[in-house]
N, C-alpha and C positions, 0 to 999 in steps of 0.2 A: 638216387645216386648213392654209391657205396661210400661208407665212411673210410677214412685213410687206412686204418688197420685192416679192414676187410679188403680194401683195394690192393694193399701190398701182399696180403696172404694170397689173394687171387693171382697176383703177378708172379709170386714165387712158385706157386703151384701150377702155373700155366705150362710148365715144362712137361708135366704128366699128360697134358692134353694136346701138345704140339705133335702132330703126326707127319710133319714134313720129313722127307728122307734124310736131309742133312742133319737136322736136330736129332732124329732117331738114331742116326749113325754115331753121333757124339755120345748119346745116352748109352747105347750098347757098348761102345768102346770103353767108356768110363767104367761101366759095370764090370766089363771083362778085366780091365786093369786092376780094379779093386779085388776081384776074385783071385786074380793071379798073385797079388800080394798076400792075401790070406792063405792061399794054397801053399805058397812058399814058407809061410809061417808054420804051417802044419809039417812041412818037410823038415824044417829046422828042428821042430820038437821031436819028430821021428828019428832025426839024426843024433839025438842025445842032447839037444840044446847047446851046441858048442858056442864058443865066444863069437860075438857079433862084431868084434873089432878086426881091424886089418883089411887089406885090399881084397882078400879072397874070403868072403863069408856070405851067409845067407841074408845079411842085412840089406844089401843093395837090391836084390829082387823083391824083398819085402817092402822096403821104404819107397823104392821107385814105383812099384806097383800101386801102393796105397796113395802116395802123393800124386802120381800121374793120373790115377783114377778120379780123385777128388777134384783135381784141376780140370780134367776133361768134363766132368759133370757140371762144374761151374761155368765152363765155356759153353756148354750146351744151353744153360739158362740165358747167357748173354746172347748167343746166336738166335735164340727164340724171339728176340726183340728186333732182329735185323730185318728190315722190310724189303731190301733188295734180294729177292730169292736167288737170282743167278750168282751174285757175289757171295751170298751165304753158302750156296752149294759148292762153289769152286774152292773156297778157302777152307771149308769144313773137311772136304775130302783130302785136300793137301795135308791138313793137320792130322787127320786120322791115320793116313798111310805112313807119314813120317814118324809120328809118335809111336805107332805100333812097331815099326822097324827099330826104333831106338830101344824100346823095352825088350824086344826079342833079342837084340844083340847083348844087352846087359844080362838077361837071364841065361842066354846061351853060354856066355863066358863063365858064369858061375858053375853051370853044369859041366863045363869042360874042366873046371878046377883051376881056372886062371883068373887073374884080375881083369876087370873090364876097363878101368880108367888108368891112364898113364902106363899102359902096358905096351912097350915097344920092343919086347924081347924077341919076337919073330916077325917075319913079314905079314903073316896072317893076323897076328894080334895088333900090329901097327895099322893094318888096313881096317880092322874092326874099330879101333879107337878113332881113326880119322873119319870113318863112316858115321860113327855116333855123333861126332862134332857137327858134321854137315846136316844130319837128320834133325838134331835138336834145334839148330839155327833156322832151318826151314819151317819146322813146327812152330817156333816162336814168331816167325814172320807171319805165318798164316793166322795165328792168334791175334797179332797186332792188326792185321787187315780186317778181321772180324770186329775188333774194337773200333776201328775207323768207320766201318760200315754202320755200327750202332750209333755212333756220334752223328752220322748223317741221316739217321732214321727220324725225321721230324715228327712222325706219327707217334713215336714212343714218348712216354711221360718224361719230363725234364729230370726228375729224380732218378729214374732208371738210367737215363743217358749219363748222368753224373756218376752214378755208382759204377757203371760199365767203364767210363773213362778212367776213373781212379784205379779201378781193378786192373785194367790193361797197362796203365802207366807203371804201377808197382811190379806187375808181372815182367814187363820189359826191363825194368831196373834190375830185378833178380836175374834175368837172363844175361844181361851185360856183366853182372858180377860173376856169374858162373863161367862166362867166356873168359873173363880176365883171370879167374882162378886156373882155368885149363891152360891158358897161354903161359902164365907164370910157372905153373907146374912143369910143363914140358921144357921150358927154358932152364929151370932149376935142375931138372933131372939130366938134361944134356950137359950141364956144367958139373955134374958129379954130385949134386945135392939131392934133396928129397922133394917130392911134389908139394909138400906142405907149404902153404903160402905165407904163413906167419910164424914167428918164434914165440916161445913162452906158452902161456895158456890161451893166447889169442887164436881165434879161428874165424874164418869168414863163412863157415858153413851155416851158422845161425843167422848171420846177416843175409846170406843168400836165401835162406828159407823164409825169413821174415818178409822180404820183398816179394817173393813168389806167391806167398799165401795171401797177399792183398787181393788176389783174385777171388778168394772166398770171403774176406773180411767185409768189403764194401757192399756187395749185394746183401750180405747177412745183416748189415746195419740198417737196411731199409725197414726191417721188422720192428725193432725198438723205436726207431724214429717215427714210424707211422702210429705207434701207440701214444704219441705225444700230442696228437691233434693238429699237426702242422699240415699245410697244404704242400703240393708237390714242389713249388719254388722254395718254400721254407725248408723242406727236407733236403733239397739240393744244396742250400747254403750250409746246413748243418753237416752235410757230407764233406763240403770243402773244409770246414773246421776240423772234422775228424781226420781228414787227410793230412792236415798240418800236424795234428797230434801223432798220427802214425809215422809221418816223416821224421819227427823229432825222436820217436822211439827207435827208428831205423838209424838215425845219426848217432844216438847214444850207444846202440849195439855195435855199430861200426867203430866208434871211438874205443870201446872196450877191446875189440879185436886188434886194432892198430896199436894199442898200448900194451898188447901181450897179456891182457888180464881176462880171467874167466868171467862169464856173465854174473856169477854169484859174488864176485869181488869187485864191485863198482868203484871206479875212480870218482873223486868229488865232482869233476866236470861232467862225467857221464851221468852221474846221479842227478845233477841239476837239469841236464837236458831231458833226461827221462821223466823227471817230475813235471817239467813244462809240457811234455807230450801227453802225459796222463791227465794233466789239468785241461788241456784242449779237448781230449776225448770226453772227459767228464762234462765239460761245458757243452759239447755237441749233443750230449744225451740228457741235458738238464730238462726238467719239466717246462712245458711251454705255457707261458702266461698270456692269455688273450688280452688284447688291448680293450680297455673299457672306455667308451666315449665319455668325455667329461659332461656332467649335467649342466644344462644352461641355467643361468640365474633367472629367477622369476622376474 
């Protein structure tokens, strides 16, 4: 029987051995998105490395390509554990088609020299922005369906199911924040303001990103947890504790944004919440002390 660390390494590396069409499509799509982000980085350099700020810059093709690629590769690992092949195939292809369309629209708008987000200046740009909203919502729904399917895969180890469940929960939280930012931005712009969701130094972008990248954090936590000698149930319990810590860090980051303060300028309340979150994460990763049976008296 494999030791916990060897077992988890094997589970993380099983992505390379999974030859199912659905998982292979996710792996190829994820790699293509990453390559697109890197290629746009080279274009940015060839263009003289102009500012990456503002609604029209090379930042969005770079960032969306890289983050979308990493998210898709993480989703491929999750999908590799889904035992219902028909469900996995259906929602994988929905995700790949819609996410590819989303990134193509973002890239296309930059190559046209116009903003991709909150651009309502022409009927075409309005249609593109609306299509982007629909595509990303469908892609996130497909990702959620894959997470639900993993939770129902009773043949998968309990720690893998826990990692997948928390990953999808935070991904969905990030998606809802992104939707709220988009709706607020459109309303603010229609009222003559700017799409910026908050005032001062506060920004929901970091809050949005922190939640989204839970999709990578929780599967990755399986590796250090397996090095502690815990069984699968113990690793699942530690993942629950780590999720509490991650949630507290999320709350602290959101509080900073709502207070209009930059992440490097923490309010006392935010610092306290963040400290509690870090303490939970540290406790989740603390060394495991096996119970020793008490010796019987002679």
